N, C-alpha and C positions, 0 to 999 in steps of 0.2 A: 503493499500500499504506499510505503514511503517512496518507492520508485515512481509510482503513478503521480504522486504529488509533486516530486522533483521534476519529472519530465513535463508536467504541465506548466511549471514555472519557466522552463526553458522557452516554451512557445511565447510566453508573455514577456520576454526580455525586451528592454527598450531599444529602439532603433539607435544606430550610431549617431554620435553628436555631429551635426553638420558643420562643415568648415565654413567660416565666415570671412568675407572681405568687405568690411563696412556693412552696408545694407543688403548685400548680396550673399546668400548662404546656399550651400548645396551639400548633399551627402551622396556618395558613390559607394555601392556595395555589390560585390567584393572589389578589392583593388588588385587581386591577383587570382590566377587560375592554376590549378595543379594538374598536370598530365602524367600519365604512368611512365612514358619514355620521353627523353629530351626532344626527339625528332617528331613526335606525335602532336597532332593538333589538339588544342584544348578547347572544348565547347562548354559554356556555362552561361547561366542567367545573369544579366547585369541590370541593376536597378539604380536609377538616378532620380533624385527629387531636388529641385531648386526653388528658391523664393527670393523676391525682392520687394522693397517698400513702394517701388514705383512700377508702372507698366513698362515692359521691354519688348523689343522684337529681337529674339535670340534663336541660335541654332546649336543643337548638340552635335558635336562631330568626333569621330574616331578615325585616326589615320587619314585625315583630310577628306573624309566622306560624311556627309550629313546623315545623321540618324533620325533627327526629328527637329522641327522648327515650331516656334510659338510666335504668334503675332499679338501685340498689344496685351500681354499677360503679366501678371504679377507672380505666378508660380507655374511649375510644370512637373510632370512626373512621366518617366519613360522606363519601360521594363521589357526585356526581350532576351531570348537565347541568342548568343553570337559566337562565332569562331574567333577567338582571341588572336590578335597579331603577336609575334614574339615579343616585341616591345611597342606599344602604341601609346599615343597621348590622347586622352579624352579631354575635350575642351567645350566650354560654353562660350560661344562667340556672338558678338553683336556686329554684323558685317564682317569685316576683316579683323576687328579688334577682339582679342582674346581676353575674356573677363576672368575666367577661372580654368585651371587645367590640372590634370592629374595623370600620372604615368601608371598604365596598366601593365603588369608583368605576368609572364607565363613561367611557372616553377615546375621542376620535374621531381617525381619521387625517386628516380634513379639518376644519380649524378653522371655527368659526362665522364668519359674514360680519361684517366690522367695520363700524361706523357711520361715516359721513363726519363729520369734525369741522368742515369748512367747507362752506358751502352752495355748490352747483354754479354759482351765478349771480355769486358774489363776484368783484369786480374785482381784488381783492388776492390 
């Protein structure tokens, strides 16, 4: 029964605290994706919520591609499964001006193979 109570509390955990830049705040979850192998593509759900004290015309972009745009809005929410780029920058832009940005990273459960520092034929 204790496990049932504990698991129900995990679902009620508060959302991550939004990053704020004066009047403009956003939360991006998660900031990284974990793949089984280093060369394997990583697919996961990305969720973004932003808000501002005044109305804005902004677009959410990832790796120079528009994911969603809002016209004359004070807040916005976007959520979708995406294939993550190896290293990509998620940004909230007003025209060409970047208002907020966050780097998204793909991690692997299996580390890349290390290079030998010593030749295999070395006597020492």
